[in-house]
VOKE-504186 format. One record per residue (C-alpha): x negated, z, y negated. Coordinates in pm, whole numbers, padded with zeros to 5 digits, always signed. Each point is the difference from the previous one (the first is absolute). Last residue first. Layout:
REM VOKE-504186
XZY...
***
This chain:
REM VOKE-504186
-00843+03576-12074+00276-00207+00155+00166+00292+00178+00207-00146+00281+00342+00167+00025+00197+00112+00303+00348+00125-00085+00246+00272+00093+00349+00054-00143+00167-00101+00326+00302-00222+00067-00198-00323+00016-00374+00036+00044-00226-00094-00293-00333-00131+00127-00288-00168-00178+00078+00099-00358-00277-00129-00229-00069+00241-00285+00160-00008-00344+00127+00357+00032-00139+00163+00315-00173+00284-00185+00337+00099-00151+00102+00106+00352-00205+00318-00041+00311+00215-00052+00137-00139+00326+00344-00169-00021-00128-00339+00123-00116+00183+00310-00359-00061+00099-00244-00229+00177-00272-00096-00251-00287-00235+00078-00364-00033-00107-00018+00355-00131-00208+00056-00315+00292+00102-00222+00084+00283+00246+00302+00051+00226+00093+00337+00147-00240+00264+00130+00151+00008+00349-00263-00216+00170-00043-00348+00149-00299-00079+00221-00188-00303-00132+00126-00327+00148-00285-00227+00114-00023+00165+00341+00360-00091+00076+00004+00107+00365+00370-00091+00040+00068+00344+00154-00205+00187-00262+00110-00185-00317+00352-00005+00143+00001+00380+00032-00177+00035-00336+00284-00183-00173+00242+00218+00197-00156+00333-00097-00055-00077-00371+00338-00155-00082+00161+00324-00117-00301+00067-00224+00086-00296-00225-00270-00251+00069-00322-00149-00136-00155-00259+00230-00375-00045-00035-00149-00316+00155-00349-00042+00144-00109-00367-00003-00010-00145+00351+00210-00308-00078+00144-00251+00249+00359+00109-00051+00038+00249-00285+00333-00120-00134+00132-00051+00352-00109+00351+00098+00154+00135-00319+00338-00149+00091-00025+00147+00350-00068+00342-00157+00310-00036-00218+00208-00116+00298-00104+00312+00193+00094+00214-00299+00341-00166-00025+00222+00269+00156-00210+00284-00141+00254+00092-00270+00268+00025+00269-00169+00306+00147+00302+00216+00082+00211-00315+00042-00209-00181+00259-00043-00358-00115+00017-00370+00081+00182-00053+00328+00344+00091-00133+00335+00134+00118+00187+00170-00283+00329-00189-00007+00012-00028+00379-00056+00376+00027+00285+00073-00241+00236-00220+00201-00108+00164+00327+00042+00349-00147+00346-00082-00135+00109-00133+00339-00136+00310+00178+00177+00244-00231+00333-00179+00021-00014-00042+00378-00085+00367+00058+00278+00122-00229+00265-00241+00133-00094+00075+00362+00019+00375-00056+00331-00022-00187+00153-00210+00278-00128+00236+00266+00123+00326-00150+00099+00129+00344-00262+00278+00024-00265-00218+00170-00008-00244-00290-00026+00279-00256-00294+00147+00195-00155-00349+00015+00026-00021-00378-00186+00333-00018-00263-00128+00244-00059-00310-00212-00015+00181-00335-00223+00280+00133-00224-00261+00162-00011-00172-00338-00126+00318-00165-00267+00050+00266-00112-00363-00031-00014+00037-00382-00184+00334+00007-00333-00168+00078+00034-00163-00344-00075+00330-00174-00359-00075-00093+00086-00365-00067+00192+00088-00315+00062+00371-00050-00058+00313+00199+00040+00322-00197-00313+00139-00161-00175+00310+00135+00010+00308-00224-00138+00237+00265+00299+00233+00041+00287-00174-00181-00090-00359+00085-00096+00096+00354+00335+00173+00052+00190-00295-00151-00173-00251+00225+00041+00232+00301+00375+00014-00059+00024-00379-00026-00202-00038+00321+00235+00251+00166+00303-00204-00109-00142-00318+00157-00101+00182+00319+00345+00160+00019+00173-00336-00031-00232-00178+00244+00059+00263+00269+00376+00041-00050+00065-00375+00000-00210-00058+00312+00164+00296+00182+00354-00123-00055+00135+00045+00354-00193+00319+00073+00068+00153-00340+00369-00093+00017+00029+00153+00348-00137+00324-00141+00301+00045-00224-00076+00357-00103+00285+00016-00252-00246+00081-00278-00264-00246+00125+00255-00279+00009+00105+00083-00356-00362+00007-00118-00067-00336+00168+00302-00166-00162-00079+00154-00340-00362-00114+00015+00099-00352+00100+00241-00014-00293-00267+00129-00240-00243-00267+00117+00268-00267-00047+00098+00133-00343-00364+00001-00111-00032-00360+00121+00320-00102-00177-00106+00168-00326-00336-00181+00001+00172-00329+00073+00247+00057-00286-00274+00104-00242-00213-00308+00073+00302-00228-00034+00094+00162-00332-00357-00019-00129-00037-00376+00058-00251-00107+00263-00219-00304-00063-00113-00161+00327-00379+00020+00034+00009+00261+00279+00366+00104+00036-00096+00212+00302-00282+00159-00199+00237+00103-00279+00213+00189+00253-00299+00165+00164-00142+00094-00341+00327+00168-00096+00002+00200+00323-00353+00118-00069-00031+00062-00373+00363+00032-00111+00148+00187+00294-00318+00180+00105-00077+00152-00337-00152-00064-00342-00382-00020+00024-00053-00272+00259-00343-00167+00007-00120+00064+00355-00318+00186-00091-00147+00174+00303-00354-00044-00136-00047+00352-00132-00373+00018+00083+00045+00295+00235+00300-00169+00160-00198-00321+00055-00286+00190+00163+00209+00232+00212+00207-00293+00124-00309-00193+00111-00154+00312+00161+00307+00117+00189+00101-00342+00131-00188-00048+00326-00033+00355+00132+00332+00108-00149+00195-00288+00150-00166+00060+00338+00092+00368-00013+00350-00093-00113+00039-00231+00299-00094+00282+00237+00254+00226-00169+00262-00276+00014-00045-00029+00376+00054+00376+00043+00292-00001-00240+00292+00059+00234-00190+00262+00203-00118+00184-00309+00341+00011-00166+00196+00102+00310+00366-00052-00076+00222+00073+00296+00342-00143+00077-00120-00311+00179+00256-00237+00146+00065-00146-00341+00374+00051+00020-00030+00210-00321+00240+00264+00125-00243+00285-00060-00268-00085-00260-00317-00165+00129+00092-00339-00146+00006+00152-00347-00359+00124+00050-00102-00343+00121+00155-00140-00317-00203+00230-00223-00318-00053+00201+00015-00379-00027+00107+00028-00362-00312+00196-00096-00228-00234+00195+00158-00308-00162-00030+00151-00347-00372+00070+00047-00053-00354+00125+00199-00161-00281-00174+00211-00263-00333-00116+00136+00116-00361-00043-00140-00001-00355-00345+00001+00162+00024-00370+00084-00141-00179+00304-00139+00316+00162+00339+00159-00069+00178-00281+00186-00264+00002+00274+00060+00370+00063+00378-00032-00023+00006-00275+00262-00227+00194+00232+00206+00315-00058+00325-00170+00096-00182-00168+00289-00096+00338+00146+00349+00143-00043+00143-00315+00158-00225+00016+00303+00068+00368+00069+00282-00099+00235+00322+00203+00010+00165-00255-00224+00302+00036-00228-00161+00181-00292-00330-00188+00036+00182-00328-00060+00067+00093-00362-00367+00088-00055-00102-00320+00179+00200-00213-00240-00115+00186-00310-00368-00033+00098+00022-00373+00064+00179-00045-00331-00276+00203-00168-00261-00219+00169+00152-00315-00149+00045+00142-00350-00355+00141-00002-00153-00333+00105+00186-00179-00279-00123+00257-00252-00368+00011+00092-00118-00286-00220-00127-00348+00084+00329-00156-00108+00248-00214+00191+00198+00281+00163+00010+00161-00344+00195-00284-00157+00274+00042+00263+00105+00330-00159+00028-00154-00347+00197-00297+00134+00251+00223+00178+00186-00182+00274-00145+00201+00288+00199+00318+00065+00333-00105-00149-00018-00328+00195-00052+00196+00321+00309+00208-00070+00202-00316-00060-00115-00133+00337+00055+00327+00188+00344+00082-00141+00230-00175+00251-00215+00129+00287+00080+00359-00096-00304+00210-00097-00275+00162+00210-00152-00342+00077-00088+00005-00369-00291+00234+00066-00157-00237+00252+00056-00291-00239-00182+00182-00279-00271+00094+00247-00073-00360+00089+00034-00120-00360-00253+00252-00135-00243-00082+00283+00023-00371-00086-00045+00082-00369-00321+00185+00090-00148-00335+00105+00010-00116-00362-00149+00336-00100-00300-00042+00229-00038-00369-00106-00052+00064-00373-00379-00031+00019+00021-00306+00223+00266-00161-00221-00204+00044-00318-00314-00157+00143-00283+00238+00090-00077-00096+00358+00197+00015+00325-00184+00235+00235-00204+00221-00235+00256-00037-00278+00269+00136+00230-00234+00284+00091-00046+00123-00356+00360-00078-00092+00111+00227+00285-00223+00283-00125+00126-00033-00358+00363-00009+00111-00043+00308+00217-00163+00191-00287+00210-00100-00299-00295+00017-00241+00166-00050-00337+00061+00376+00011-00357+00068-00114-00258+00229+00156-00340-00154+00061-00094+00166+00328+00362-00033+00100-00077+00116+00355+00172-00303+00153-00189-00254-00208-00339+00175+00010+00031+00026+00379+00056-00375+00037-00299-00095-00217+00088-00157-00338+00072-00372-00018+00376+00039-00035-00023+00272-00265-00104-00116-00349+00036-00379-00012+00285-00037+00249+00201+00296-00126-00042-00111-00362+00104-00353+00094+00318+00118+00167+00079+00220-00300-00044-00279-00256+00164-00284+00194-00103-00288+00225+00161-00326-00101+00299-00121+00200-00039-00278+00256-00086+00165+00332+00202+00318-00046+00288-00215-00127-00013-00211+00314-00015+00311+00221+00291+00178-00170+00219-00311+00008-00091-00066+00364+00087+00361+00087+00330-00036-00187+00090-00311+00199-00100+00165+00329+00210+00308-00081+00302-00214-00093-00032-00196+00326-00036+00319+00205+00301+00157-00173+00202-00313+00080-00104+00022+00366+00089+00370+00003+00350-00075-00130+00051-00296+00233-00103+00208+00301+00251+00269-00097+00278-00258-00034-00074-00119+00354-00140-00341+00084+00167-00153+00304-00202-00264+00183+00202-00269+00177-00165-00157+00303
***
């Protein structure tokens, strides 16, 4: 009996294979790579606190990504304190991210689904956070869930999608407070588009706009949000902890950081950076012009047919507007680095849905060329940057586990207390391994820097105190880093 495999089946099979390969990569790296500064700080200071102290932010500090901290707590309870066990919640979050990415891409032409998927996942910087015990990977996954159900809520009479939109947003914010701007933007855009749908001739089937009726589920969700998140947000706001690092503006700080993040360790020449930045601004401007024109001529069919594009575009623009408003009113920084990485999936959805719009409006060759070019370049760049050794934001910690292993070999069979002097950046992770390896002979490291009386030094070769290592025995000098472990022969 001959079995016919359709083109659609082949596409989804290929996506499944790619997803499985990426999941294996994330999981293997999560198991092998050294724990990092922020992960270690979370583990040492928050994971072992009582549940209510974690979610109430009893000790307020943005390192405590609430949902991540709670999940680490219970993952450790069931699976132990190895790196993979503590990173497992975010590894699993990648599965959720892929599921909802594929669900969203079902809104585009079949010919663009594979290239669209590649745009959404082949970002080394993004994938890093699905292998880290931080809240970022969780927030990306739950945001995608929220976006999908928000879009579905426009075409469904069921309340299920409105509920799941809020559930996704709630867990996204609970994973990372930077997602608050996403949630606020999504609620604003939901009401704005519902208002447009209520205009005569909208073909929506409902020409009335009842704010309270439309938002009854959102009101309940907001009450839950407020009950759970009011105190943590009040505390970090009061202490001025919403510091995202960007002082210049959205284009340079946030969009620029997204571009540099995609390139990861690949050097990027200024002209290439400027061209990509200009192309993205042009694309967003083009989408804005198309939508504005359709609004002007009251083309309601366009809004129904291109609902995903309209929703993700307005959410993205609203987040930008909120960033500027907060910067002007309360002097908040613009998102930069990992703080703004949640915008990458939203930006790529704009790219994919815009290309799909071109495809559906008889620019098929152009759409296929654009999507193919972008996806091929992303795959090449990913292959260049793939590694199992380090996470870019904390690359300096990539050999901390190896350093501790080296000291364990040096100290094998001895019970003599040992003092390790470290650069302050290494304090959390050295203490993490001291705790999880139960190294009773290793005195707890601190942030006071190295002292002449320390038994070992673990520092950067560029540190001002590096002169203390001159003439000492170097035990470990990792390639590609300016860190070293030195034994102080006192």
